[in-house]
C-alpha positions as CSV (number, residue, x, y, z in Angstrom):
1,X,87.9,81.1,66.9
2,X,89.6,79.5,63.6
3,X,88.3,76.5,64.4
4,X,84.8,77.8,64.8
5,X,85.0,79.4,61.3
6,X,86.2,75.9,60.2
7,X,83.0,74.2,61.5
8,X,80.3,76.8,59.9
9,X,82.2,76.6,56.9
10,X,81.4,73.0,56.7
11,X,77.7,73.5,58.1
12,X,77.4,75.4,54.5
13,X,77.9,78.9,56.0
14,X,80.7,80.3,54.4
15,X,79.8,83.9,55.3
16,X,79.7,83.4,59.0
17,X,83.0,81.6,58.6
18,X,84.6,83.7,57.2
19,X,83.2,86.6,59.3
20,X,84.5,84.8,62.5
21,X,88.3,84.4,60.9
22,X,88.6,87.9,59.9
23,X,87.2,89.0,62.9
24,X,90.5,87.0,64.3
25,X,92.9,87.9,62.6
26,X,92.1,91.6,63.3
27,X,92.0,91.2,67.0
28,X,95.0,89.0,67.4
29,X,97.6,90.5,65.3
30,X,100.3,89.4,67.3
31,X,99.4,85.4,66.5
32,X,101.8,85.2,63.7
33,X,101.5,81.1,63.0
34,X,97.3,81.8,63.4
35,X,97.0,84.4,61.3
36,X,99.2,82.5,58.9
37,X,96.6,79.3,58.8
38,X,93.8,82.3,58.5
39,X,95.2,83.3,55.8
40,X,95.5,80.1,53.9
41,X,92.2,79.0,55.1
42,X,90.6,82.5,53.7
43,X,92.5,82.1,50.9
44,X,94.2,85.1,51.1
45,X,97.5,86.4,50.0
46,X,98.7,89.9,50.4
47,X,101.5,88.8,47.4
48,X,98.8,88.0,45.3
49,X,97.0,92.0,45.4
50,X,97.7,93.5,42.5
51,X,98.3,97.0,42.4
52,X,98.4,99.3,39.0
53,X,101.6,101.5,37.7
54,X,101.2,104.7,40.3
55,X,98.9,106.9,38.7
56,X,100.2,110.3,40.1
57,X,102.5,112.9,38.5
58,X,105.9,112.9,40.4
59,X,105.6,116.4,42.3
60,X,102.2,116.3,42.5
61,X,101.0,117.9,46.2
62,X,97.1,117.6,47.4
63,X,95.7,119.9,49.8
64,X,92.8,118.3,52.0
65,X,90.3,120.6,53.8
66,X,90.1,118.7,57.0
67,X,86.2,119.5,59.2
68,X,86.4,123.5,58.3
69,X,88.4,126.0,57.4
70,X,87.3,127.8,61.0
71,X,87.2,124.7,63.4
72,X,89.8,122.2,60.8
73,X,92.6,121.9,59.8
74,X,94.8,121.4,56.7
75,X,96.1,118.3,55.4
76,X,99.5,119.0,52.4
77,X,100.6,115.1,51.1
78,X,103.3,115.8,48.7
79,X,104.7,112.7,46.5
80,X,108.8,111.7,44.5
81,X,108.3,109.3,42.6
82,X,111.6,107.6,41.6
83,X,112.7,104.3,39.6
84,X,113.5,102.2,42.7
85,X,112.1,104.2,45.4
86,X,108.9,106.5,45.9
87,X,108.8,109.6,49.2
88,X,105.8,110.5,50.6
89,X,105.2,113.1,52.8
90,X,101.7,114.0,55.4
91,X,101.7,117.2,56.9
92,X,98.4,117.6,59.2
93,X,98.8,121.5,60.6
94,X,95.9,122.9,62.8
95,X,93.2,121.0,63.9
96,X,92.5,118.1,65.6
97,X,95.3,116.0,65.3
98,X,98.7,117.5,63.6
99,X,101.4,115.2,62.7
100,X,103.7,115.1,60.3
101,X,105.2,111.8,58.3
102,X,108.0,111.5,55.5
103,X,108.3,107.4,54.3
104,X,110.1,105.8,51.4
105,X,108.6,102.6,49.8
106,X,110.1,100.7,46.7
107,X,108.6,102.0,43.6
108,X,107.5,98.5,42.2
109,X,105.7,96.9,44.8
110,X,105.4,99.7,46.8
111,X,107.2,98.1,49.9
112,X,107.8,100.3,53.2
113,X,111.5,101.1,53.5
114,X,111.9,103.7,56.5
115,X,109.8,106.4,58.1
116,X,110.0,109.1,60.5
117,X,106.6,109.7,62.0
118,X,106.2,112.9,64.1
119,X,102.7,113.4,66.4
120,X,101.0,114.2,70.0
121,X,102.2,111.2,70.9
122,X,105.4,110.2,68.8
123,X,108.3,113.2,69.2
124,X,110.1,111.9,65.9
125,X,110.0,108.8,65.6
126,X,112.6,107.1,63.3
127,X,110.8,103.7,61.7
128,X,112.1,100.7,59.8
129,X,110.7,98.1,57.4
130,X,112.6,94.9,57.7
131,X,111.7,91.2,57.0
132,X,110.3,89.9,59.9
133,X,109.9,92.9,62.0
134,X,109.1,96.5,62.3
135,X,111.7,98.6,64.4
136,X,109.9,101.9,65.6
137,X,112.3,104.1,67.9
138,X,111.2,107.0,70.0
139,X,112.1,108.9,73.2
140,X,110.0,106.1,74.9
141,X,112.5,103.6,73.6
142,X,112.4,100.4,70.9
143,X,109.3,99.3,70.4
144,X,109.5,96.3,68.2
145,X,105.9,94.5,65.6
146,X,107.0,91.1,64.6
147,X,105.6,90.0,61.1
148,X,106.5,87.8,57.8
149,X,104.1,88.8,56.0
150,X,104.4,91.6,53.2
151,X,102.3,94.6,53.9
152,X,100.8,98.5,54.3
153,X,100.9,101.2,56.3
154,X,99.0,104.4,57.6
155,X,101.2,106.9,55.8
156,X,100.6,105.0,52.1
157,X,97.6,104.4,52.6
158,X,96.2,107.3,50.5
159,X,98.3,106.8,47.8
160,X,97.9,102.9,48.0
161,X,94.1,102.7,47.8
162,X,95.0,104.9,44.2
163,X,96.8,102.2,43.2
164,X,94.4,99.5,43.4
165,X,92.1,98.0,39.9
166,X,89.0,99.7,41.6
167,X,85.8,98.0,39.9
168,X,82.1,98.5,41.7
169,X,82.3,94.8,44.3
170,X,86.0,94.3,44.0
171,X,87.0,93.2,47.7
172,X,90.7,93.6,48.7
173,X,92.0,92.4,52.3
174,X,95.9,93.0,53.8
175,X,98.5,93.7,56.7
176,X,98.1,97.1,57.4
177,X,100.7,98.9,60.1
178,X,99.0,101.9,62.1
179,X,102.2,104.0,63.0
180,X,99.4,106.2,65.3
181,X,98.8,102.8,67.3
182,X,102.0,101.1,67.0
183,X,100.3,97.8,65.8
184,X,99.5,96.0,63.0
185,X,95.8,94.7,62.4
186,X,94.2,92.7,59.1
187,X,92.2,95.8,56.9
188,X,89.6,95.2,54.5
189,X,88.3,97.0,51.6
190,X,84.7,97.0,49.7
191,X,84.2,99.2,46.3
192,X,80.5,99.5,47.5
193,X,79.6,101.8,44.7
194,X,79.5,104.9,42.8
195,X,78.9,108.5,43.5
196,X,79.1,112.2,42.4
197,X,80.6,114.2,44.8
198,X,81.5,118.4,44.4
199,X,84.7,119.7,47.0
200,X,86.3,122.6,46.6
201,X,88.8,120.8,44.4
202,X,86.2,120.3,41.6
203,X,83.3,118.0,41.0
204,X,84.6,113.6,40.6
205,X,82.5,110.7,39.7
206,X,84.0,108.7,42.4
207,X,84.5,105.1,43.8
208,X,83.2,104.8,47.2
209,X,85.1,102.7,49.5
210,X,84.2,101.3,52.6
211,X,86.9,99.7,55.2
212,X,86.8,96.8,58.4
213,X,87.5,100.0,60.5
214,X,85.2,102.4,59.7
215,X,86.4,104.8,57.5
216,X,85.1,105.7,54.3
217,X,86.5,107.3,51.4
218,X,85.7,108.3,47.7
219,X,88.2,108.2,44.9
220,X,87.6,109.8,41.9
221,X,87.3,107.2,38.7
222,X,90.0,109.3,36.3
223,X,93.1,108.9,35.6
224,X,95.2,110.2,38.7
225,X,92.8,108.5,40.8
226,X,92.4,111.5,43.4
227,X,91.2,110.6,46.7
228,X,88.8,113.4,47.2
229,X,87.0,112.3,50.6
230,X,87.9,110.0,53.3
231,X,85.5,110.0,56.4
232,X,85.8,108.3,59.7
233,X,83.4,108.7,62.0
234,X,82.4,113.4,62.4
235,X,86.2,113.6,60.5
236,X,86.0,115.0,57.5
237,X,88.7,115.5,55.0
238,X,88.2,116.5,51.2
239,X,90.5,117.4,48.1
240,X,90.8,121.5,48.3
241,X,93.8,121.9,45.7
242,X,96.0,119.7,43.3
243,X,98.9,121.3,42.6
244,X,102.6,120.7,41.9
245,X,105.1,120.7,38.8
246,X,107.6,118.8,37.1
247,X,110.6,117.8,39.6
248,X,113.7,118.5,37.1
249,X,112.4,121.9,36.6
250,X,111.3,123.6,39.8
251,X,114.6,124.0,41.5
252,X,114.1,127.2,43.8
253,X,111.1,129.0,45.9
254,X,110.2,132.3,44.6
255,X,108.1,135.6,45.3
256,X,107.2,138.6,44.2
257,X,106.1,140.3,47.8
258,X,108.1,140.1,50.1
259,X,111.0,139.1,47.0
260,X,112.9,136.2,48.2
261,X,114.9,133.2,46.2
262,X,115.7,130.0,47.9
263,X,117.5,127.5,45.3
264,X,116.4,123.2,46.5
265,X,119.8,121.4,46.8
266,X,119.2,118.7,44.3
267,X,117.1,115.3,45.9
268,X,114.4,118.4,48.1
269,X,111.0,120.2,47.2
270,X,108.7,122.0,48.8
271,X,105.6,123.1,48.8
272,X,103.8,126.1,49.2
273,X,101.7,126.4,52.4
274,X,100.1,130.1,52.2
275,X,101.2,133.3,51.0
276,X,99.5,136.7,51.4
277,X,100.9,140.2,50.1
278,X,103.5,140.7,52.8
279,X,104.5,137.4,53.9
280,X,104.8,133.5,52.8
281,X,104.8,129.8,54.4
282,X,106.3,127.0,53.4
283,X,107.8,123.6,53.7
284,X,110.5,122.2,52.5
285,X,111.1,117.9,52.1
286,X,114.4,116.5,52.1
287,X,116.6,113.7,51.5
288,X,116.0,110.9,54.6
289,X,114.3,111.8,57.7
290,X,115.5,115.5,57.3
291,X,112.7,118.1,56.9
292,X,112.4,121.5,56.7
293,X,109.1,121.8,58.9
294,X,108.9,125.8,58.2
295,X,110.6,128.1,56.4
296,X,108.3,131.8,56.7
297,X,109.6,134.6,54.8
298,X,108.3,138.1,55.7
299,X,108.1,141.6,55.9
300,X,108.8,143.4,59.3
301,X,110.4,147.4,59.9
302,X,113.8,146.6,61.0
303,X,116.9,148.1,59.1
304,X,118.7,145.4,60.4
305,X,121.4,142.9,58.0
306,X,122.1,139.8,58.9
307,X,122.4,135.6,59.1
308,X,121.6,133.3,62.3
309,X,121.9,130.2,63.1
310,X,121.3,127.7,66.5
311,X,121.8,124.4,66.9
312,X,119.9,122.3,70.0
313,X,120.1,119.3,71.0
314,X,117.2,117.1,72.7
315,X,116.1,113.5,73.3
316,X,118.4,112.4,70.6
317,X,117.2,115.2,68.0
318,X,118.8,118.0,66.4
319,X,116.9,121.2,66.1
320,X,118.3,123.7,63.9
321,X,117.0,126.8,63.7
322,X,118.0,130.0,61.2
323,X,117.1,133.8,60.4
324,X,117.7,135.9,58.0
325,X,117.5,139.2,58.1
326,X,118.0,141.6,54.7
327,X,116.4,145.2,53.6
328,X,113.4,144.9,56.1
329,X,112.6,140.7,54.9
330,X,112.7,138.6,57.9
331,X,113.4,135.2,57.2
332,X,113.0,132.2,59.7
333,X,113.0,128.4,59.8
334,X,113.6,125.1,61.4
335,X,114.9,122.0,60.5
336,X,114.8,119.1,62.8
337,X,116.6,115.8,61.9
338,X,118.2,112.7,64.5
339,X,121.0,113.8,66.1
340,X,123.2,110.7,64.4
341,X,122.1,111.9,60.4
342,X,122.8,116.2,61.6
343,X,127.0,116.6,61.1
344,X,126.2,114.3,57.9
345,X,123.6,116.6,56.3
346,X,125.0,119.8,58.2
347,X,126.9,121.3,55.2
348,X,123.8,120.6,53.5
349,X,121.9,122.7,56.1
350,X,124.1,125.4,55.8
351,X,124.1,125.8,51.7
352,X,121.1,126.1,51.6
353,X,120.4,128.0,54.6
354,X,123.4,130.7,53.0
355,X,121.6,131.0,49.7
356,X,118.3,132.4,50.7
357,X,118.4,136.3,49.5
358,X,115.4,138.3,50.4
359,X,114.6,141.7,50.0
360,X,111.9,144.5,50.0
361,X,109.0,144.4,46.7
362,X,108.0,146.5,44.8
């Protein structure tokens, strides 16, 4: 296919030649040497992709509705940007494709470093991104994807497009790694034009972007560059809420009914999934691959006052279940982390759990 594409260039039909060579790169990403030649032939280089500075404020949290509230689910994405590393959390719950991804990247060039990915297909897969290879460890064993080019991944995508220098007609191409599929392929983006969209989070003038994987997205033409909408076939995600706070100021979770207080250790942060008159549900992101995947505080009819925890080891992962009952309030949450990291971080888990105080609101 590479030779066929070259022939069309010689025949004065470069558009046909480009299409053939790009198809080859997408269909045969494992042919590393051919892909390298194709990139040279097309003049495409990932290292030439110029990223703008991160437009998001630290501790930003975006909530998306996927489908409808009745038939779909919610997606939360949160980011913590440090001088050297940026941490991203994507949490899809309910809906058709519940999953959770927690990634650390380089702040400067947005290069992926490591990731924890959990879905129906992968039970807490640990991914390490190294020069020349991507290592995925799951309960099914280790899967290695060879690659000697710099690339971006699916988990980064909503943040990556926010750092692209978007103008109408602009085109971008780069190697793209899909955690869900466990494979690498070339991703092409084209800024088709501008459209004005109204979603739950507000009304935005947007850049409409098409991709080579039949996924369209709309990015706000504002300094923050919010991804306002994403659509693949019938699956639609729309921005519902923009929230978050200054990372250095928010060091505890509080709620007035039920009343509870939870200090947040350094390098951790949390977001609220939902809260009502008698309950509140949070997710808390911890360092490395440790995440409290659910904290629920609710009023219950009980006179008990106790603290309990239980540890379970399964498939190389440690599950730490914690329950607190005080003055009619039940608080329960669960931590999951690779077993190898559990003993090292157990003191932090214990301190976090014991710092939770709960009692009836007024």
